C-alpha positions, 0 to 999 in steps of 0.5 A: 500500500505504501510503496504503491500509492501513499509514497507517491502522494506524500512525495507530491504534497511535501515537494509542493510545500517545500518548493513554496516554502523555499522559493525565496531561497531558490531565487537568491541562489539562482541570482548568486550563481548568475552574478558570481558564476554566470550562465547557466544557472542549472545543470541538466543531465540525462539519468536513469529512473525507475526501470532504467527509463531516462529522464532529465535531472535538475540541479543548481550548477556547481562546476565550471563548464569552460574547464571541462576536460582540463581540470579535475571535478574538484578543481572545477567546483565554482565559488558558490558550488562549494557552499551549495554542495556542502549544504546540499542546496544544489539538489533542491531543483530536483523537487520538480523532478519529484512532482513530475513523477520522475523521482521520489524524495527518498530512494537510490540516487540516480547515477549515470546512464553509462553505468546501466550495463555495468551493474550485476544482477543484484545491483540492477534491483536499485532501479525497481523504485524511483530514484531519490533526492536522498537515500539509504546510501547517503546517510551511510557515508555518501561518496566516502563509501566504496561503490560496492557498499553504496550500491548494496545500500541502494538494493537494501532500500528496495528490499526493505522500503517502508514508511518508517524507513523513509521517515528514518532516512529523512530525519537522518538526512536533516540532522546530517545536513543541519549538523554539518557532519557525515554526508555534508563533510564528503559532499565535495568528494567526487567518486571514481567512475564506476567500472563494474562490480568491485 
């Protein structure tokens, strides 16, 4: 009942309320990026959603586009990007993805399209649910974990999905971001590309 119906309803309700509440912040952040880092304000990329169906994910831009291929990802982070990543504010535009039905507030993070053929049979289960803005892997170390650990947490989430698990993840995410520890400490760490089961 929860996974099939209630979860989607709660996603839409809370995402709309959050967008209305955070609208002034979103405008301020957009203005800061535009003034300090220039256009574009948003980073848009194709990612796999539920059942691997592609969709366009939205984020606030945190990297310089003119240095792509010349500098490492960490070196490309913009002046505002450091702060946006540390606070996870760069993820807020994905509330629109949630409203559109492409994402959930909580679920496995949507990774790159080119990773799809690299997952083993168990890891492929992460696509049985909508990807999320935050998830079980994010409250267990985020980019500080290995790919195997991160993907295993994603699969565990699909197997144990429940209202109470989502509540625990939501509270843990809030405490981590507000407390400036855990996930936020590793927010600027860029993982090595996934090469297959490791």
